[in-house]
N, C-alpha and C positions, 0 to 999 in steps of 0.2 A: 713560433714565437712563445717566449717563456711566460708572458703575462696573459695570453689568450685563454679564456675560460673553455672554449671549445677544443683547443689543443690539449688542455689538461684533461678534458673528458676523453679524448682519443687515447691519451697515454694511460688512462685509468686512475689518474690522480684525483679526479672528482667522479663520484659514482653517477651512473645514469641508468635509466630503464630502457634497455635497447629493444628496438623493433627489427633491426636488420644490421648486419655487419659483414663486410668482406675486406679484401686487402686495400681497397681504394676509398670506400665510403662507410659512414656510420649513420644510422638512423636511430633516433631516440626520442622519447616522449618529452614534450615541453613541460617544464616545471610550473608554468603559469598558463594552462591551456585556455584557448579562446573558444573551444568547442569540445564536445565529447571525444573527438579524434583530433589530436594536434601533435604531430610528429615533425621533427626537424631532420632533414637529410643534409649531411655535411661531407665535404671531402676530407679525408684524413690528412692530406697535405694542406698546409695553410695557404689559403687564397683569401685576401682581405675582403674583397667585394666582387660582385659580378663584373664590374668595370675593369678589374685587374686581371680577369681571365683572358687568355690569349689563344691564338690558333692551336697551340699545343694542348689546350684544355678541352677541345671540342668533344672528344670521346668521353671524358669524365663528366662533362656537363650533360651530354646525352644520356649517359648511364643514370645520373641523378634524376633526370626527368622521367626516364623510362621506369624507374622504380616507384614512382608516385602511385600508380594504379595498384600495383601489387601491395604496397604498404597500406593504402587506403582500404582495400578489400580485406586484408588480413586483420585490420583494426575494427572492422565492422561498418565501414562507410561504403555501403553497397550501391547506393543510388546516386553517387556523385561526391565530389570533393572540390576544394579550392586549393590551388597552389599559389604561393606568394614568395617572391624574392625581393626583399627590401634592399635597396642599393644606395649607400652613402647617407649622409646626414639628412638631406632633403627628402630622400626616399624612405626615411624612417628606420634605417638600420641601427640597431642598438649594439649588437655584437659584431665586431669587424673580423669575421670569419664567414665566408660565403655559406649560406644555408637556404634551403628550400623548405618553406612551411607546407605541410600537408594537413589541411583542416577540413573536417567533415563530421558527420554524425547522423543520427537517425532522423533529424528534422531538417527542413530547408535552412540554409544559412542566409542571414540577412544580406541584401545587396549592398555592395560597397561602391558607391558612386562619388567621385570627387566633385565637390561643389566649388565653384569659382567665386 
C-alpha cells in the first residue's frame, strides 16, 4: 500500500533502526518505545491486521513469533519479554500493517490487566 508507513520503512523510503531482516520480515526499534526494549516485527508483505491473515500466512506468522525470543535476547531482555499484537480499532491498532511488539528490559514490566 502506497500510504502505509510500515511499507515505506520496508522499501527504505523511511529510515529505521533495524534489529533483524530477511526476505520475509523486518524487525526495527519503535520510535516511541514503551520500555528499554521495544522492537516491532512486521511482514514485508502488507497484511493490514492479524484478522486479515489467512491459512496461507501460517508459516509467516509462526516465523514472526519464533523470532521474538531471539530479538528480545539480542536487545538485552534476558529474563523475559512481552509480545503484543493489537488488532483493529477496538484492539488499539494504530498502524494498519500487521506487527508484533516485543517489549522488555532489565526491570519487570507492569502487568496489563483489562478492567471492565
